[in-house]
Each structure stands twice: as C-alpha cells, then as structure tokens.
C-alpha positions, 0 to 999 in steps of 0.5 A: 388530459391537459398534459396529453393535449399540451404537445399538440397545442404547442406544435399547432402554435409553433406551426401557425406562427412559422406559417404566418412569418413565412407568408409575411417574409414572402410578401415582403420579398416582392416575389410573385409566386402565384404568377411564377407558378402560372407561367412556368407550369403552363404547356408551351406551344408554338404559335403556328401549332396553335393555328391547327384547329384539331390541336387547339381543340385537344389542348387542356382547358387551361392557359398555354404559354406561347412565344413569338415576335411582334408585328404591329403596323402602327406602334407608338413612338416615344420622344426617345425613338422607342417603337412600342406596343405597350407603355406603362408608367407609374409616378409615386411620391413619398409623404414624410411618414414613408407611405408612397402615393400614386400621382400618375398611372399611365397605360398606352397600348397597341394591339399586335400580331404575335408571329413565328414562321408558321403563322400569327395570332392577335394579342391585345396588351390592354388586357395584360395582367400587371405588372408586365414581366419586363425589366423596369426602368426606375427613377428615384429622386427629389420631388422638385425634380419632377416635371411641372405637370405634376405640380398640381398633385404635389400642391394638393398633397401639401394642402392635405398636410402630406408634403412629399419628400421623395418621388419615383417613376417606374416605366415598363415597355414592350418594344416591337423588336422584343421577342415575347412569352405570352400566357393565354387561353386558346379559344375556338370561334364558331367557325372553328378558327383558334384565337388567343384570349386573355385568361382570368386575370389577364395575359401574362406577357414578358420580353424575357426568356422563361428563366429570366422571367422567373428570376424577376418574379422571385423579387428583389429580395430573394433571400427573404423569399427562400427563408419565407418559403422554408418557414412556411413549409416547416409551419405546415409540417408543424400544423400537421404534426399538431393535428396528428397529436391532437387526434392521437390524444383524443383517441387515447382518451376513448 
C-alpha cells in the first residue's frame, strides 16, 4: 500500500514545493499580476460612448477601461512648474539591518474631468489604487542628504537604536498634459446619467499606454516573474498529477 501511495505523495510534495517557490519568485520580482489582469482584461470604452445611458446600462457589471485627456481648472503647481492633479511621494530610510521604514507619505490630488471629443466624466484621483501606474522618479542617497524637515524622524529612529544609513524618495505624478487610462465602474444615477466611480480597490490610473503599463506591472525583475510563473504552473500540474495518482491508488485498493 505504501508503495502504491509513494508516487502520489512524491508528486504532491514536488508540486507544492514548486508552487511555493514560484509564488515567492513572483513576489520578489516586484510584479503585480493581479493589477495587470484587471487592467488588460477590462473592456475599453470611449468616454463619449459611456455617456450614452443605454450603452452604459448594457455594460457588464465589472470595471471598464477608458482613455482621455485631463481638464482641471485648478491644478496644483510644484516649485519646478509642473501642473499636477496627483502627487504621491514616499520617503523611506534603511536601518543597519536593511529594513526600510517610511518616514513620509504625502498624497495631494485634485479632481479632474477625463475627456475626449465626445464628452467628459469626472474622476477623483484621491480614490485611486496605489501605486499610480506611472514611471516613478526615484532618488537614492545618504541620510544626511535629506532636507532638514526630516531631521526629527531621523533622530527618533536613532534614539530607538535604528540609526538609518540610506534614504530613498519615490515620487509619482499625474500632470494635466498627460493622456490617461482609467479603470473604473460605470454607475447610473437615479436620473439615468452615467458617471465613473472607483471600483473595489480604487481606480487604476496610468499615464502610459496599455503595453507600457503592463511592462511596468511586470516589475523590475521580469526574469524572476517568468521563472516564477513557470515554476508555479509546473507545480500546479504536479499537484494535479499527485491527486490523480492518489485517486487511482485508492480505486485500485477497492
């Protein structure tokens, strides 16, 4: 009996191990396959088309992807002159053990109109999922290069025995000159007028075309993503084979 069960057990152990290793590799790649599936798998509908109540009512009950330009009467302006509707900045420092800790999380947004030549709809980027799907600006350097405003946070960490050694700042922005892709739900008001609302988890907003956004979601270490996906797929096959062998072994004993 043990001999009959050995192949099934071996296949299951190998399958589970490969699946676990594959998932770990995907996570370490920095990839976000869930967001990628949501963005790429959605139906793309023009803004003007969504404004037709009959078409909006006929859409499936899942988010759609739409594209358009930004119109915002009161964007905020950075010291560098960028006119923005969303500004996300995270400042982190690394302790001697290598663990990164966030010392600033800044979010500033303005509602805007997403428009094409056939109409416009309002989007509130405060309800966007994170991260914004844009190419980030990343600064990396010594802690001493940070502005004086971060000094109290650094001193507090030092007092805890975790004096930081490195710092990095990651900034993501949406400018009024960007063309956007937005993943959103379409909701009909009691009066019948359609509007864009944040789906579960928030809007997905990107200033990249779809192919570039998918590459961004593939993470900075795409080779790990590919290896991890292959290992996970083989692991699933191994588990299925193990289960099939177990069922066959049980049937043969009956």
